[in-house]
N, C-alpha and C positions, 0 to 999 in steps of 0.2 A: 459231545464227540468232536474231535479236531475237524477243521473244514476240509482237510485233504492232505495230500502230499505231492511232491515233486519227484519223479523218477527219472533216471538216466541210464543209458547204456551206450557202449562203444569205446573209442579211444580215450586214454587216460594217462598218457605218459607225464603230464605235468599237473595231475590232480584236477583237470578241467571238468570232470564229471561231478565234483563236489561230494563224492561218496565216502571220504575219509581215508582213502588209500590212493595207491598210483597204479593199480591193476586194472587193464582193460575189463570191461564188464559185458559178458556175453548174454545176460539177461538184465531186464530193468531192476535197478536197485535205487533204494531211497536215498535222496540227498540229504546231507548233514548241514545245518545252519549253526554257526558258532553261538554258544551259550544256550542252546534248546536240544531237548532230547533227539537222538538219531531217529529219522523217519517222520519227524513233525516239522511243520512250518512254524516260523516265529509267532509267539503269542499275538493274537488280535489280527493275524493275517486273513483278509477276506478273499483275496485273489492273487494268482500268479499272472501278472499283466503281460509280461513279455520275458523271453529268453533268447539272447543272441551270443553266438560263438565265434571266436576267432581261431586261429591255428591251434592255441593251447591255453585260451583263456575264455572264460564264460561270465556274461552279465546277466543278472536277473532283476527284475523290477517288481517288486511286491507292493500290493495295495493293502495297507494296514489302516486300522481306523484313524491313525493320525496323519495319513497321507501316504504318498508313493515313497518308497525307500529304494535305493540302489544298492544290490549285493554283488560280490564277485568272488571268483576263485580262480586257481590255475596259476599260470606264468604271469607275473606282473613285472618281469625284469627290464622291459622297455618303457615302464611307466603307464602300460595300458589299463592298469587297474587303479590308477590315481597316485597322487604324489606321496601318499603315506603307507601305502599297502604293505611293501616289503618291511618298512620299519615296524609297522604295527604287528605284523606276524611275528617278527624276531623278539619284539618286546614282550609280547604275551607268551612266547614259547609256543605258539600255536603252529598250525599247518596250513599250507596253501591248497590242501585237498579238501577243505570244507568251505562253504560260504561265509563270508564276513560282510558286515556293512561297510561300504566304502565312504571315506571321508575325502571329498573332493576339494575342501579347503577354499570354498567359493569366496570367502571373505577377503582373501588376498587379492582378488581382482575386482572388488567391490560389488559382488554378486550375491551376497549373502541373503537378500531377499527374494531370490529366485528359488524355485522348486524344480525338480526333476520332473519331466513330462514323458520322455521317451528315451531309449538307449539303443545302441547298434554297434556291433563289432565287425571290424575288418580283420585282415591277417594277423597283425600285431598292432592294431590301433583301435581306439574306441571312440565313440562319439556320443555326446549326451546333449539333448535339446532342453533347455531351461526356459521356464516361463514365469511372468509376473503380470498381474492384471494391469491393464492400461499401457503396457511396454511392448516393444518388439521382442520376439523371441530370440534367444541367444543359443548359438550352437558352439560347443567346445569340443575339441579334439585333444586326444592325449595318446602317448605311446610312440611307436616307430614312425619315422617319416619316409620309409622306402616308396619310391615312385610318387613323392609328394602327397603321400596319404593324409597328412596333417591338414592340408588345405590352407597353410600359413607358412611365411617365410620367417616369422618371428620365432626362433628357435631358443633365444637367449633372453633372459630378463635384461632390460635396459641398463647399460653401463656395467654388465656382469658376464662373467662366462659360465654362470650356472644355468642349467636348463630350466625353463619354465615348467611348472607343475602340470599346465595344460595351456591350450591356445584357443583364443576365440576366433572362429572362422568368420571372416567378413564377408557374408554373402552378398551384401549390397554392392560391393566393389565390382562384381561381375556385371552389374548394371549401370556403373558409373556413378553411384549414388555416393555422395560424401557422407562422412560420419555426421556432419552438422545439418544434413538435409532433414526437412520436417516430413518424416515419413514413418510408417511402421511396417515391419516385416513378420508375418506370420509364417512359421513352417508347417506345410501341410503333410508332407511325408519326407522321410529320409531312408534311403536303401543303399547298403553297402555290398559291393562284390569283394572278392579277395583283395584287389588293388585299385578299384576305382569306386566313386561314390556319386550317388544322385540325389539332389534335393529339389522338391518343388516347394516354391515359396509364393506367397501372395503380398503383393507390396500395395500399401494404401498411402498415396500421396495426400497431403492436407487439401482438404475440399475438392479432392480429385476421385477418379475412379479406382477401383481395385483391379489389379492386373496380375496374372499368373505367370511365373516363369520357371523354367528347368535350369538348374545350374549343376555343374559337377566338376570333379577334379580327379587327379590320379592317372592311371595309365590310359593311353589314348592312341597308340600306334595303329590299332586295328579299326578305328574309327567308333569305338564304343562310347565316345564323348562327342560324336559328330566330327566335323572337320577341324583338326588341330594341326596346323602346319607351321613351319618356319618361314621366315621371309623368302627363302628359296623355293618355297611350295613343297618341301619334303614333309612327311608326317613326323610329328614330334611323338617321342616315347612316352611322355607324360606331361600332364600339366599340373604344376604345384599349387595353383591358385584357383579358385572357383571362377568358372566361365559359363556364359550361357550356352544352351544347347539348342540347336536348330535341327527340327526333324526333317528326315529326307523323303518320308513316305506320306502319301495321302494329302488331305486338305482339310477345309473346315468341316467337311462332312463326317470326319472322324470323331469330332467333338473334343472336348477338353480331356486331359491326362487324369485319370482317377488313381492309377497305381502303376508301380514298375518293379521289375525284377532284373538282377544283375548276374551274369556268369563271369567266367574268367576273362573272356575277351568280346563279350556281347551284351547288349542291353535290349530289354523288351518292355514296351509301354502299353497298358491297357487304357483305352479311351471310353468315354461315356457312351458311345454308340456300341460298345461290345465288340469293336474291332481292335486290331493290334498294329503297332508300327515298331520298326526295329532299327537298330544300330549296331555296327561292328562286324566282327568275323562270322562267316558262314562255313568256314574250312571244314567242320565237322557236322555240317547240316543243321547246326542249331538254330537256323533261322528259317529253314526250307519250309515253305508252304504256309507259314503263319498268316500271311496277308489273306488267305482264303478263308479264314476262320469268322464266324459270326457268333453272336450270343455268347460271347466269353464273359464269364463271371469271375474268374480268378486266374492269375498266372504265377509261374515260379520258374527259376532257372538253377539247374546244377552247374558246375563248371563249364561243361560242354554240351548242355542240353537245354530244352525248353519244354515247358508243360503248361497246359491251357485247360481249365474247367470250362466245359461248354454245357450250357443249360438250355434245353429246348424241350417244350411240351412236358415240363415236369419231370424230365429226366436228365441225369447228370452223365456226361462222359469226360474222361481225362484224355486229352489229345497229346502226344509226345513225339518230339523230333530231335535228332542229334546223335551223339555218341552213345554206344550201347555195350562198349568193351567189358562192362561189368553187370550187365543186365539192367542198366539204368532206365531203359524205355519200358520195362514191365510188360514185354510180350515176347513170344517165340519168334525169333527172327529166322526167315526162310533161307537166306543166303548168307554165307560167311562175310561178305563185304558189308552188309547191312550193319554189323556191329560198329563200324567206324563212321558211316554216314547214312543212317536209316531214314527213310522218308516219314512224313507225318501220318501218324496212324493212332488209334485208340490203345490205351493201356488195357490189358486183358484181365479185368476182374472176373470172378466166377459169376455164372449167370443168376445165381441167388441174390446178388447184389444189384440187380438191375434197377430196382426201384428206391435203393437207398440214396441219400443225399450227401455230397461232399460238403461238409461243415468247414473244413480247413485242409489245405494242402501245404506241406512243408518240405521244401526242397533243400537238401544238404549238399555237400561237396560233390558227392557222386551216388547218393541215394534219395529216396523220396518216401515221406509218410503221408498218408490220408487219414483224417478223422471222419468217419462216415456215420450217419444217423439213419435209423430206420424210418420209413414214412408212416409206419402204422403202429409204432410202439416207442418206449423210451429208451430202446436199446442204442448203445454207441459202440463202435468198434474202431480200432486203429489197424490199418493195413500198411505194409510197406514193401519196398523192393529196391533192388540195385546193390551197390558194393557193399560188402559186409565183412571185410577183412578184419576189423576190429570188433566184430560182434555188435555193430551198432544197429542191427535190425532187431536186437534183443530176443532172439529166438533160440538161444543155447549153443550155437555153432557159428562158424565164420566162412560158410559157404554162401556165395553171392545168390540173390533171389532174382532170378530172371523174370518171374511173374509175381503179382502181389500175393503176399501171405499175410494171414491175420497174426498180429503181434500183441494185441490186447483187446479184451472185451470186458463188459460190465461184470464186476465180481459180485456173485450171489450171496456171498458170506457176509459182506459189510456194505453192500450197495455201492462200493466205489465205482465211479463212472468216469471214464476219460472226458476232460472238459476242454482240453487244449493240447496242441502238439508243436513241437519245433525240431528242427534239424540243424546240424553244424557240420564242421569238418570231421567226419567219421564218427559223430555223436548224434544221439536221438533223445528226446525229452517229451514226457507225458505229465500234464497236470491231472492228477486223479482227485475228483471231488466227491465227497461223501454227503 
């Protein structure tokens, strides 16, 4: 029996759902992978490791027996799907509406011995972490450079007007490390927002200690990268190169940063203490009250909201704050003003789910998915809420979901069980494992 399938729903104007057509999908549909039967994963696929979505393109990382492979679909016109994507589609007479394996042409930059470890998508830009045993990790960016999204000023090949196929982001430059310095850089996590990026790196100097640093680039006017100002002291609209980020909240008692999530104009960081720190705009209450939370296990951001899984006494709650103009906060709001700046409060799941555990929370542009597992059985369900204009909740219509609704449950016919979920810009994804 095949190991499972990848399903998608929602916005599909450029084929970013990978379903073989350009139609928005109001219910979850099987993704198509080039060269393989519709509704199946490529042969020898053992897991769908990650899905990341931009405005109109999608990256998928598959774990096959031979290792991790990068596949993509949708709009590649800015180079966000690699240097040969458009030509490969045209040469094969194929379609951008199906997933195809991406050729990054790493050998052209001397990176042929590196392998893909992780991927992430911004608005029209993609990021790929490459690894090789005994060497520093390498981060490459490709696609549009709006607001400095590439993290590099080297747009053209040396001595040529031809655009580079991709760019190597010099993370060490943010720390003043020269390319010849004896050190190794390990990328611990990379998180994109629509137009800014955050990376945590661990730097090990020769015969010295290991130190962690947060670096970021992209839009910065609202403080989402910390204090980024001109010589006159005015906030800069964006930072085109990586820079170190200094946190404004708390102190050593917060502990080290374990994960992060980015909205359109704000940044939220989860610390080892289970507490949060924040950067950026609170104009839509997207940061309101977050410093009061304890025992936070996971975080996520929509463009204008923040969500935290709080785990206490064996019970999970999802706390939410920010904009709810499309039901993004997952609760019935008592006052009209609350839709624009609602205070921190719990998402209103049905009482029957009180003892269920939040396995994964995935925040899209303005909607949220939660993969829930029963505490006393093997049952798993996916619930979602928020903006649904493109059918991205997969429930057969386009009305917004003001409170959580069940959008997927274990299939009794074939035992298909939701194993992972992801959300994008009006898109939703479920990996169903059998």
